C-alpha positions in Angstrom: 6.4 22.8 -18.5 3.1 23.1 -20.5 2.4 19.4 -20.1 3.1 19.6 -16.3 0.7 22.6 -16.0 -1.9 20.8 -17.9 -1.6 17.7 -15.7 -1.8 19.8 -12.5 -4.7 21.7 -13.9 -6.6 18.5 -14.8 -5.9 17.1 -11.3 -7.3 20.2 -9.6 -10.3 20.0 -11.9 -10.9 16.4 -11.0 -10.8 17.2 -7.2 -13.2 20.1 -7.7 -15.6 17.9 -9.6 -15.5 15.2 -6.9 -16.4 17.8 -4.3 -19.0 19.6 -6.4 -20.7 16.3 -7.2 -21.9 16.2 -3.6 -24.2 19.2 -4.2 -26.5 17.0 -6.3 -27.2 14.8 -3.3 -27.7 17.6 -0.8 -31.3 18.4 -1.9 -32.2 14.7 -1.5 -30.5 14.6 2.0 -32.5 17.7 3.0 -35.7 16.9 1.1 -37.9 18.6 3.7 -36.3 22.0 3.2 -37.0 24.4 0.3 -34.5 25.3 -2.4 -34.4 28.9 -1.0 -33.5 27.5 2.4 -30.9 25.3 1.0 -29.2 28.1 -0.9 -29.4 30.6 2.0 -28.2 28.0 4.5 -25.3 26.8 2.4 -24.0 30.3 1.5 -24.4 31.9 4.9 -22.2 29.1 6.2 -19.8 29.6 3.2 -19.6 33.3 4.1 -18.9 32.6 7.8 -16.1 30.1 7.0 -14.6 32.4 4.4 -14.6 35.3 6.8 -12.8 33.3 9.4 -10.1 32.1 6.9 -9.5 35.5 5.3 -9.6 37.6 8.5 -5.8 37.5 9.3 -5.1 38.9 5.8 -8.1 41.0 5.2 -6.5 44.4 4.9 -3.8 43.1 2.5 -6.3 41.2 0.3 -8.8 44.0 0.3 -6.3 46.5 -1.1 -5.6 44.2 -4.0 -9.2 44.4 -5.4 -10.5 47.5 -7.0 -14.1 48.6 -7.5 -14.5 46.6 -10.8 -13.3 43.5 -9.0 -15.9 43.9 -6.2 -18.7 44.4 -8.8 -17.4 41.2 -10.6 -17.5 39.3 -7.3 -21.1 40.3 -6.7 -22.0 39.2 -10.3 -20.1 35.9 -9.9 -21.7 35.2 -6.5 -25.2 35.7 -7.8 -24.6 33.6 -11.0 -22.4 30.8 -9.9 -23.6 30.4 -6.3 -27.0 31.7 -5.3 -29.0 31.5 -8.6 -27.3 28.4 -9.7 -28.0 26.5 -6.5 -31.6 27.6 -6.2 -32.2 26.3 -9.7 -30.3 23.1 -9.1 -32.0 22.3 -5.8 -35.5 22.9 -7.3 -34.7 20.8 -10.3 -33.4 17.9 -8.1 -36.4 18.0 -5.8 -39.0 18.2 -8.6 -37.3 16.2 -11.4 -34.7 14.0 -9.8 -30.9 13.8 -9.6 -30.5 12.0 -13.0 -32.4 14.6 -15.0 -30.7 17.5 -13.4 -27.2 15.9 -13.7 -27.6 15.2 -17.4 -28.8 18.7 -18.3 -26.1 20.4 -16.3 -23.7 17.9 -17.9 -24.0 20.0 -21.1 -21.8 22.6 -19.4 -18.6 21.5 -21.2 -20.3 22.1 -24.5 -21.7 25.5 -23.5 -18.5 26.7 -21.9 -16.4 25.6 -24.9 -18.7 27.4 -27.3 -18.8 30.6 -25.2 -15.1 30.7 -24.5 -13.9 29.8 -28.0 -12.3 33.2 -28.6 -10.3 33.3 -25.3 -6.5 33.3 -25.3 -5.1 29.7 -25.4 -8.4 28.2 -26.4 -8.7 25.6 -29.1 -10.8 26.2 -32.2 -14.1 24.5 -32.2 -13.2 22.2 -35.2 -10.4 20.7 -33.0 -13.0 20.0 -30.3 -15.4 18.2 -32.6 -14.5 14.7 -31.3 -14.4 15.5 -27.6 -17.7 17.4 -27.8 -19.3 14.6 -29.8 -18.2 12.1 -27.3 -19.4 14.3 -24.4 -22.8 14.7 -26.1 -23.0 10.9 -26.8 -22.3 10.3 -23.1 -25.0 12.6 -22.0 -27.5 10.9 -24.4 -26.6 7.6 -22.9 -27.1 9.1 -19.4 -30.6 10.3 -20.5 -31.4 6.9 -21.9 -30.1 4.9 -19.0 -31.3 7.0 -16.1 -34.5 8.6 -17.4 -35.7 6.1 -20.0 -39.3 6.8 -21.1 -40.1 9.2 -18.3 -39.5 12.9 -18.1 -39.5 15.5 -15.4 -42.0 18.3 -15.2 -41.5 21.3 -17.5 -40.8 23.4 -14.4 -37.9 21.1 -13.3 -36.4 21.1 -16.8 -36.6 24.9 -16.9 -34.9 25.1 -13.5 -32.1 22.7 -14.7 -31.5 24.7 -17.8 -31.5 27.9 -15.6 -28.7 26.3 -13.6 -26.9 25.4 -16.8 -27.0 29.0 -18.1 -26.1 30.5 -14.8 -23.0 28.3 -14.4 -21.9 28.7 -18.0 -21.8 32.5 -17.6 -20.1 32.1 -14.2 -17.4 29.7 -15.5 -16.4 31.9 -18.4 -16.5 35.2 -16.5 -14.6 33.7 -13.5 -11.9 32.3 -15.7 -11.4 35.6 -17.5 -11.2 37.5 -14.2 -8.6 35.0 -12.8 -6.5 35.5 -15.9 -6.5 39.3 -15.3 -5.7 39.2 -11.6 -2.0 38.5 -10.8 -2.1 40.0 -7.3 -4.9 37.9 -5.9 -4.3 34.2 -5.3 -6.9 31.6 -6.4 -7.6 30.8 -2.8 -8.2 34.4 -1.8 -10.4 35.0 -4.8 -12.5 32.0 -3.7 -12.7 33.3 -0.1 -13.7 36.8 -1.3 -16.4 35.2 -3.4 -17.6 33.4 -0.3 -17.7 36.7 1.7 -19.8 38.4 -1.0 -22.0 35.3 -1.4 -22.6 35.1 2.3 -23.6 38.7 2.5 -26.1 38.2 -0.4 -27.4 35.0 1.2 -28.2 36.9 4.4 -30.9 38.8 2.3 -32.4 35.4 1.5 -32.4 34.2 5.1 -35.5 36.2 6.2 -37.9 35.1 3.5 -36.4 31.6 3.4 -36.7 30.8 7.1 -39.3 33.2 8.5 -41.9 33.1 5.7 -41.6 29.3 5.1 -40.4 27.9 8.4 -41.9 24.4 7.9 -42.5 21.9 10.7 -39.1 20.5 11.5 -37.9 19.1 14.8 -34.8 20.3 16.7 -32.9 17.2 15.4 -33.8 18.0 11.8 -32.7 21.6 12.2 -29.4 20.4 13.7 -28.9 18.0 10.8 -29.7 20.7 8.3 -27.1 23.1 9.9 -24.4 20.4 9.9 -25.2 19.5 6.3 -25.0 23.1 5.2 -21.7 23.7 7.0 -20.2 20.5 5.5 -21.3 21.4 2.0 -20.1 25.0 2.4 -16.6 23.8 3.5 -16.2 20.9 1.1 -17.9 22.2 -2.0 -17.7 26.0 -1.7 -14.4 26.7 0.1 -12.2 23.7 -0.9 -13.9 22.8 -4.2 -13.9 26.4 -5.4 -10.2 26.8 -4.4 -9.2 23.8 -6.5 -11.4 25.0 -9.4 -9.8 28.5 -9.4 -6.4 26.9 -9.4 -7.3 24.8 -12.4 -8.7 27.9 -14.1 -5.2 29.5 -13.9 -3.5 26.5 -15.3 -5.8 25.5 -18.1 -7.3 27.3 -21.1 -11.0 28.0 -21.0 -12.2 25.3 -23.4 -10.3 22.6 -21.5 -11.8 24.0 -18.2 -15.2 23.4 -19.8 -14.3 19.7 -20.2 -13.3 19.5 -16.5 -16.9 20.2 -15.5 -17.6 16.6 -16.8 -16.1 15.3 -13.7 -18.8 16.9 -11.6 -21.3 14.9 -13.7 -19.4 11.7 -13.3 -19.0 12.0 -9.5 -22.6 13.1 -9.1 -23.7 9.9 -10.9 -21.3 7.9 -8.8 -22.7 9.3 -5.5 -26.2 8.7 -6.9 -25.4 5.0 -7.4 -23.9 4.7 -3.9 -27.0 6.4 -2.4 -29.3 4.0 -4.3 -27.1 1.1 -3.3 -26.7 -0.3 -6.8 -24.1 -0.8 -9.6 -24.4 1.1 -12.9 -26.0 -0.7 -15.7 -24.5 -1.2 -19.1 -25.8 2.0 -20.6 -24.5 4.0 -17.6 -21.1 2.4 -17.9 -21.1 3.3 -21.6 -22.0 6.9 -20.7 -19.1 7.1 -18.1 -16.6 5.7 -20.7 -17.8 8.3 -23.3 -17.5 11.2 -20.9 -14.0 10.1 -19.8 -13.0 9.7 -23.5 -14.3 13.2 -24.1 -12.0 14.7 -21.4 -9.0 12.7 -22.6 -9.4 13.6 -26.3 -9.9 17.3 -25.3 -6.6 17.2 -23.4 -4.9 15.7 -26.4 -6.3 18.4 -28.7 -5.0 21.1 -26.3 -1.6 19.4 -26.2 -1.3 19.3 -30.0 -2.6 22.9 -30.2 0.0 24.1 -27.8 2.9 22.4 -29.7 1.7 23.5 -33.1 
């Protein structure tokens, strides 16, 4: 049963990573819009979709969340959605997809370290090999995609800001999901969307009225469609798969699942650029995959010990 839960959890983590990898391309696809506009647009759309989906069961779900739960949803929405995406979008637009992806690729390390005392987690000494492989893969990614160039200090700070925000979100969200036995993973994701949408409305006025830009009607239409698509695929569906994985896997293994976001982000970047990965990039992908597999083996052995 434990092995089956682990496999299902890893599968959900892979799907979430495949969907979340799309967010790294979005700032490039909407390069004429500011990070604040991207965050406000994405999460207002997320809130609208979440409201429609949860409306039939609103009274039932609402009764299952107490005041502490609502405050947690506000904190998680700010950290894991609005602040994270503003930092990510700014880092991508000023420093590039590769630089941003490789820094945020440190998430498995940061989550494993922060969640090392949680129930079911594996001691850090058992994670030495997977963490070393993950770091080696990130080093290869830096070498292969950045080479001798570097982004501006501001873009690096923004990327690390996104890293810190999502590390705190991943740990806090997993802990809350482990406490809540009356709220499903899907409903928790939709509630997060509702709260995030409400917070994003406060960003909409400064984002779109104070910095309207000079966009045509077609560009605004494309922006609206892109935000709706990202909200549905990445926020609604991606978060639902992630929350399901969080209930099936211990926190340190959840941290390793974030590597799939990095892998898929790189894959989408290669497709966008219309090229095959070079030898260094293939090596990085192999190391990152080996990191996830060895981490899964470490958890399996720990569970049977």
